[in-house]
MDTraj code that builds the backbone (N, CA, C; nanometers):
import mdtraj as md
import numpy as np

residues = "MET LEU ILE ARG ALA GLY ASP THR VAL GLU VAL VAL THR GLY ALA ASP ARG GLY THR ARG SER ARG VAL ILE GLN ILE ASP ARG VAL ALA GLY LYS ALA LEU VAL GLU ASN VAL ASN ARG VAL TYR LYS HIS VAL ARG ARG SER GLN LYS HIS PRO GLN GLY GLY ARG LEU SER LYS GLU MET PRO VAL GLN LEU SER ASN VAL MET PHE VAL CYS THR SER CYS GLY ALA LYS SER ARG LEU GLY ALA ARG PHE SER ASP LYS GLY ALA LYS GLU ARG PHE CYS LYS LYS CYS SER ALA ALA VAL GLY GLU ILE SER PRO PRO HIS THR GLY HIS ALA LYS LYS".split()
xyz = np.array([
    [0.4193, -0.9190, -0.4107],
    [0.3602, -0.8053, -0.3450],
    [0.3268, -0.7012, -0.4467],
    [0.2066, -0.6819, -0.4720],
    [0.1651, -0.5853, -0.5795],
    [0.1102, -0.4567, -0.5206],
    [0.1088, -0.4438, -0.3922],
    [0.0695, -0.3111, -0.3344],
    [0.1897, -0.2146, -0.3390],
    [0.1642, -0.0947, -0.3795],
    [0.2757, 0.0002, -0.3909],
    [0.2455, 0.1296, -0.3115],
    [0.3407, 0.2095, -0.2955],
    [0.3251, 0.3421, -0.2224],
    [0.2325, 0.4239, -0.3067],
    [0.1349, 0.4895, -0.2387],
    [0.0370, 0.5660, -0.3036],
    [-0.0959, 0.5006, -0.3220],
    [-0.1015, 0.3656, -0.3019],
    [-0.2289, 0.2936, -0.3154],
    [-0.3141, 0.3240, -0.1895],
    [-0.4442, 0.3053, -0.2056],
    [-0.5393, 0.3139, -0.0982],
    [-0.5672, 0.1748, -0.0465],
    [-0.5458, 0.1542, 0.0864],
    [-0.5676, 0.0217, 0.1399],
    [-0.6641, 0.0294, 0.2608],
    [-0.7190, -0.0866, 0.2910],
    [-0.8050, -0.0930, 0.4129],
    [-0.7440, -0.1952, 0.5105],
    [-0.7310, -0.1579, 0.6391],
    [-0.6759, -0.2482, 0.7368],
    [-0.7831, -0.3548, 0.7714],
    [-0.7442, -0.4817, 0.7605],
    [-0.8399, -0.5930, 0.7742],
    [-0.8334, -0.6461, 0.9168],
    [-0.7236, -0.6393, 0.9908],
    [-0.7145, -0.6873, 1.1266],
    [-0.6457, -0.5925, 1.2168],
    [-0.6593, -0.6088, 1.3443],
    [-0.5882, -0.5232, 1.4398],
    [-0.6753, -0.4122, 1.5015],
    [-0.6098, -0.3268, 1.5725],
    [-0.6870, -0.2205, 1.6393],
    [-0.7477, -0.1165, 1.5442],
    [-0.6792, -0.0983, 1.4299],
    [-0.7312, 0.0005, 1.3299],
    [-0.8157, -0.0671, 1.2239],
    [-0.8776, -0.1802, 1.2557],
    [-0.9634, -0.2494, 1.1435],
    [-1.0657, -0.1573, 1.0872],
    [-1.0751, -0.1669, 0.9605],
    [-1.1750, -0.0831, 0.8869],
    [-1.1292, 0.0502, 0.8385],
    [-1.0101, 0.0867, 0.8793],
    [-0.9539, 0.2203, 0.8361],
    [-0.9078, 0.2149, 0.7008],
    [-0.9499, 0.3069, 0.6131],
    [-0.9001, 0.3218, 0.4750],
    [-0.7998, 0.4391, 0.4733],
    [-0.6854, 0.4130, 0.4103],
    [-0.5806, 0.5154, 0.4154],
    [-0.4873, 0.4899, 0.3013],
    [-0.3891, 0.5789, 0.2843],
    [-0.2972, 0.5756, 0.1728],
    [-0.1635, 0.5075, 0.2248],
    [-0.0975, 0.4322, 0.1420],
    [0.0323, 0.3741, 0.1728],
    [0.1388, 0.4761, 0.1514],
    [0.2228, 0.4983, 0.2518],
    [0.3286, 0.5990, 0.2417],
    [0.4611, 0.5303, 0.1872],
    [0.4910, 0.4119, 0.2398],
    [0.6180, 0.3466, 0.2067],
    [0.6018, 0.1963, 0.2238],
    [0.6775, 0.1205, 0.1463],
    [0.6724, -0.0248, 0.1499],
    [0.8155, -0.0780, 0.1769],
    [0.8174, -0.1741, 0.2728],
    [0.9514, -0.2432, 0.3023],
    [0.9329, -0.3831, 0.2513],
    [0.9814, -0.4131, 0.1315],
    [0.9635, -0.5457, 0.0702],
    [1.0364, -0.6539, 0.1419],
    [1.1512, -0.6209, 0.2045],
    [1.2278, -0.7258, 0.2687],
    [1.1571, -0.7756, 0.3930],
    [1.1029, -0.6842, 0.4716],
    [1.0321, -0.7193, 0.5910],
    [0.8813, -0.7590, 0.5686],
    [0.8369, -0.7220, 0.4448],
    [0.6943, -0.7493, 0.4140],
    [0.6006, -0.6595, 0.4926],
    [0.6323, -0.5294, 0.5045],
    [0.5540, -0.4365, 0.5772],
    [0.5279, -0.3083, 0.5032],
    [0.4227, -0.2417, 0.5442],
    [0.3830, -0.1122, 0.4766],
    [0.3552, -0.0044, 0.5828],
    [0.3993, 0.1095, 0.5522],
    [0.3687, 0.2238, 0.6393],
    [0.2497, 0.2965, 0.5863],
    [0.1450, 0.2896, 0.6624],
    [0.0112, 0.3389, 0.6212],
    [-0.0213, 0.4667, 0.6992],
    [-0.0731, 0.5656, 0.6342],
    [-0.0976, 0.6992, 0.6926],
    [-0.2045, 0.6885, 0.8037],
    [-0.1792, 0.7391, 0.9225],
    [-0.2646, 0.7412, 1.0372],
    [-0.3096, 0.6044, 1.0839],
    [-0.2271, 0.5012, 1.0673],
    [-0.2566, 0.3691, 1.1159],
    [-0.1421, 0.3196, 1.1985],
    [-0.1758, 0.2486, 1.3043],
    [-0.0711, 0.1894, 1.3941],
    [0.0153, 0.2989, 1.4577],
    [-0.0512, 0.3994, 1.5122],
    [0.0203, 0.5150, 1.5649],
    [0.0736, 0.4755, 1.7097],
    [0.1942, 0.5123, 1.7425],
    [0.2508, 0.4912, 1.8732],
    [0.3141, 0.6154, 1.9212],
    [0.3394, 0.6238, 2.0510],
    [0.4054, 0.7365, 2.1051],
    [0.5561, 0.7004, 2.1256],
    [0.6428, 0.7926, 2.0803],
    [0.7909, 0.7765, 2.1025],
    [0.8262, 0.8913, 2.1925],
    [0.8883, 0.8519, 2.3096],
    [0.9283, 0.9492, 2.3993],
    [1.0615, 1.0065, 2.3623],
    [1.0658, 1.1389, 2.3509],
    [1.1953, 1.1985, 2.3097],
    [1.2467, 1.2929, 2.4192],
    [1.3779, 1.2844, 2.4380],
    [1.4496, 1.3665, 2.5339],
    [1.4654, 1.5047, 2.4784],
    [1.4786, 1.6024, 2.5577],
    [1.5031, 1.7356, 2.5131],
    [1.6403, 1.7471, 2.4437],
    [1.6393, 1.8098, 2.3278],
    [1.7619, 1.8266, 2.2489],
    [1.7482, 1.9579, 2.1624],
    [1.8468, 1.9811, 2.0822],
    [1.8361, 2.0965, 1.9948],
    [1.7321, 2.0729, 1.8908],
    [1.7185, 1.9505, 1.8436],
    [1.6195, 1.9148, 1.7421],
    [1.4762, 1.9274, 1.8021],
    [1.4621, 1.8758, 1.9201],
    [1.3307, 1.8741, 1.9927],
    [1.3506, 1.9502, 2.1224],
    [1.3405, 2.0867, 2.1237],
    [1.3719, 2.1567, 2.2481],
    [1.2627, 2.1328, 2.3526],
    [1.1429, 2.1037, 2.3145],
    [1.0361, 2.0787, 2.4156],
    [1.0504, 1.9388, 2.4767],
    [1.0911, 1.8399, 2.3889],
    [1.0879, 1.7041, 2.4400],
    [0.9479, 1.6511, 2.4467],
    [0.9223, 1.5433, 2.5175],
    [0.7909, 1.4860, 2.5343],
    [0.7541, 1.3669, 2.4596],
    [0.6318, 1.3527, 2.4107],
    [0.5851, 1.2371, 2.3407],
    [0.5630, 1.2781, 2.1952],
    [0.6179, 1.2025, 2.1053],
    [0.5996, 1.2263, 1.9634],
    [0.5162, 1.1133, 1.9061],
    [0.4064, 1.1420, 1.8400],
    [0.3201, 1.0432, 1.7798],
    [0.3613, 1.0108, 1.6373],
    [0.3823, 0.8843, 1.6035],
    [0.4291, 0.8491, 1.4770],
    [0.3680, 0.7170, 1.4296],
    [0.3620, 0.6883, 1.2988],
    [0.3113, 0.5652, 1.2478],
    [0.4249, 0.4567, 1.2507],
    [0.3820, 0.3324, 1.2715],
    [0.4711, 0.2217, 1.2586],
    [0.4224, 0.1327, 1.1479],
    [0.5161, 0.0482, 1.0923],
    [0.4719, -0.0339, 0.9813],
    [0.3744, -0.1434, 1.0194],
    [0.2891, -0.1842, 0.9221],
    [0.1887, -0.2804, 0.9415],
    [0.2289, -0.3944, 0.8466],
    [0.1991, -0.5221, 0.8866],
    [0.2255, -0.6353, 0.8032],
    [0.1341, -0.6317, 0.6814],
    [0.1889, -0.6612, 0.5648],
    [0.1170, -0.6542, 0.4343],
    [-0.0033, -0.7466, 0.4311],
    [0.0015, -0.8571, 0.5107],
    [-0.1087, -0.9472, 0.5117],
    [-0.2261, -0.8930, 0.5863],
    [-0.2110, -0.7825, 0.6646],
    [-0.3117, -0.7214, 0.7393],
    [-0.3825, -0.6082, 0.6666],
    [-0.3484, -0.5791, 0.5437],
    [-0.4136, -0.4734, 0.4649],
    [-0.4604, -0.5324, 0.3342],
    [-0.5654, -0.4770, 0.2751],
    [-0.6195, -0.5146, 0.1415],
    [-0.6306, -0.3921, 0.0593],
    [-0.5996, -0.4096, -0.0660],
    [-0.6069, -0.3005, -0.1670],
    [-0.7549, -0.2572, -0.1902],
    [-0.7789, -0.1268, -0.1997],
    [-0.9108, -0.0745, -0.2270],
    [-0.9120, -0.0262, -0.3730],
    [-0.9974, -0.0889, -0.4563],
    [-1.0011, -0.0536, -0.5979],
    [-1.0641, 0.0840, -0.6145],
    [-1.0049, 0.1627, -0.7053],
    [-1.0480, 0.2999, -0.7358],
    [-1.1822, 0.2960, -0.8253],
    [-1.1937, 0.1916, -0.9061],
    [-1.3096, 0.1917, -0.9976],
    [-1.4326, 0.1324, -0.9315],
    [-1.4169, 0.0247, -0.8582],
    [-1.5407, -0.0362, -0.7976],
    [-1.5538, -0.0056, -0.6501],
    [-1.4474, 0.0469, -0.5892],
    [-1.4580, 0.0947, -0.4492],
    [-1.4550, -0.0171, -0.3463],
    [-1.4457, -0.1442, -0.3890],
    [-1.4383, -0.2579, -0.2994],
    [-1.2980, -0.2971, -0.2644],
    [-1.2796, -0.3573, -0.1477],
    [-1.1484, -0.4091, -0.1149],
    [-1.1318, -0.5488, -0.1890],
    [-1.0177, -0.5626, -0.2520],
    [-1.0003, -0.6856, -0.3281],
    [-0.8537, -0.7182, -0.3376],
    [-0.8242, -0.8336, -0.3928],
    [-0.6864, -0.8741, -0.4201],
    [-0.6457, -0.8184, -0.5590],
    [-0.5086, -0.8167, -0.5745],
    [-0.4566, -0.7677, -0.7005],
    [-0.3993, -0.8942, -0.7732],
    [-0.4054, -0.8812, -0.9110],
    [-0.3468, -0.9778, -0.9960],
    [-0.2545, -0.9124, -1.0930],
    [-0.1708, -0.9959, -1.1680],
    [-0.0895, -0.9388, -1.2723],
    [-0.1225, -1.0039, -1.4022],
    [-0.1205, -0.9311, -1.5102],
    [-0.1542, -0.9863, -1.6430],
    [-0.0861, -0.8980, -1.7484],
    [-0.0826, -0.9488, -1.8696],
    [-0.0264, -0.8756, -1.9777],
    [-0.1409, -0.7970, -2.0545],
    [-0.1224, -0.6695, -2.0862],
    [-0.2212, -0.5940, -2.1555],
    [-0.2100, -0.6285, -2.3052],
    [-0.2974, -0.5720, -2.3915],
    [-0.2936, -0.5986, -2.5361],
    [-0.1683, -0.5458, -2.5986],
    [-0.1091, -0.4403, -2.5370],
    [0.0184, -0.3825, -2.5916],
    [0.1396, -0.4708, -2.5516],
    [0.1270, -0.5479, -2.4509],
    [0.2345, -0.6365, -2.4038],
    [0.2941, -0.5903, -2.2770],
    [0.2358, -0.4912, -2.2176],
    [0.2921, -0.4397, -2.0871],
    [0.2264, -0.5261, -1.9722],
    [0.3093, -0.5473, -1.8736],
    [0.2558, -0.6189, -1.7532],
    [0.1887, -0.5166, -1.6664],
    [0.0633, -0.5491, -1.6201],
    [-0.0108, -0.4555, -1.5414],
    [-0.0740, -0.5190, -1.4216],
    [-0.1053, -0.4401, -1.3191],
    [-0.1787, -0.4870, -1.1986],
    [-0.3311, -0.4709, -1.2361],
    [-0.4144, -0.5581, -1.1820],
    [-0.5575, -0.5442, -1.2035],
    [-0.6345, -0.5921, -1.0793],
    [-0.7587, -0.5350, -1.0688],
    [-0.8456, -0.5733, -0.9572],
    [-0.9095, -0.7043, -0.9905],
    [-0.9073, -0.8022, -0.8959],
    [-0.9653, -0.9340, -0.9189],
    [-1.1195, -0.9311, -0.9190],
    [-1.1799, -0.8224, -0.8621],
    [-1.3300, -0.8235, -0.8543],
    [-1.3874, -0.7670, -0.9842],
    [-1.3303, -0.6523, -1.0334],
    [-1.3962, -0.5853, -1.1472],
    [-1.3005, -0.5922, -1.2732],
    [-1.1857, -0.6502, -1.2620],
    [-1.0887, -0.6634, -1.3718],
    [-1.0396, -0.5351, -1.4285],
    [-1.0510, -0.4277, -1.3543],
    [-1.0013, -0.2952, -1.4015],
    [-0.8543, -0.2899, -1.3796],
    [-0.7852, -0.2282, -1.4839],
    [-0.6386, -0.2108, -1.4741],
    [-0.6084, -0.1091, -1.3672],
    [-0.5093, -0.1335, -1.2824],
    [-0.4703, -0.0462, -1.1781],
    [-0.3428, 0.0375, -1.2097],
    [-0.2523, -0.0237, -1.2790],
    [-0.1264, 0.0376, -1.3190],
    [-0.0257, -0.0552, -1.3850],
    [0.0676, -0.0007, -1.4516],
    [0.1705, -0.0892, -1.5172],
    [0.2756, -0.1284, -1.4277],
    [0.3253, -0.2524, -1.4421],
    [0.4368, -0.2967, -1.3571],
    [0.5663, -0.2873, -1.4449],
    [0.5573, -0.3237, -1.5722],
    [0.6712, -0.3139, -1.6559],
    [0.6265, -0.2532, -1.8007],
    [0.7222, -0.2047, -1.8726],
    [0.6959, -0.1469, -2.0000],
    [0.6499, -0.2486, -2.1059],
    [0.5896, -0.2085, -2.2162],
    [0.5433, -0.3083, -2.3172],
    [0.6603, -0.3912, -2.3784],
    [0.6360, -0.5111, -2.4064],
    [0.7291, -0.6033, -2.4626],
    [0.6586, -0.6698, -2.5800],
    [0.7232, -0.6673, -2.6931],
    [0.6633, -0.7215, -2.8217],
    [0.6269, -0.8663, -2.8110],
    [0.6985, -0.9403, -2.7361],
    [0.6737, -1.0892, -2.7243],
    [0.5398, -1.1182, -2.6530],
    [0.4887, -1.0269, -2.5765],
    [0.3634, -1.0540, -2.4971],
    [0.2449, -0.9752, -2.5655],
    [0.2700, -0.9039, -2.6692],
    [0.1573, -0.8254, -2.7295],
    [0.0679, -0.9164, -2.8040],
    [-0.0619, -0.8901, -2.8018],
    [-0.1572, -0.9633, -2.8683],
    [-0.1690, -0.9134, -3.0189],
    [-0.1766, -1.0056, -3.1075],
    [-0.1789, -0.9710, -3.2461],
    [-0.3111, -0.9607, -3.3051],
])
top = md.Topology()
chain = top.add_chain()
for i, resn in enumerate(residues, 1):
    res = top.add_residue(resn, chain, resSeq=i)
    for name in ("N", "CA", "C"):
        top.add_atom(name, md.element.get_by_symbol(name[0]), res)
traj = md.Trajectory(xyz[None], top)
């Protein structure tokens, strides 16, 4: 799973198909992502000190990671992500469409550096 919190993704299937938004949180164990303004549901809350009014609270629910695709910042297209070693030896994520580096996964390692 190469998608991280803060990435821009587009929903591929479901009621919110075509929506581009930012990832808030990732649950790697469940394979789900919490995406901003996607998969909103109403939670009915009882009156309490925390919610004196009570009523319906609208909140986002997690989306399966297979239902979202990464949106590349350089080419603007939705694409898959790959992992490769940079010239310095750092492992990085990259866009499979335009081969642009998206971000580092791990720090540089001399064994993977190109000479």
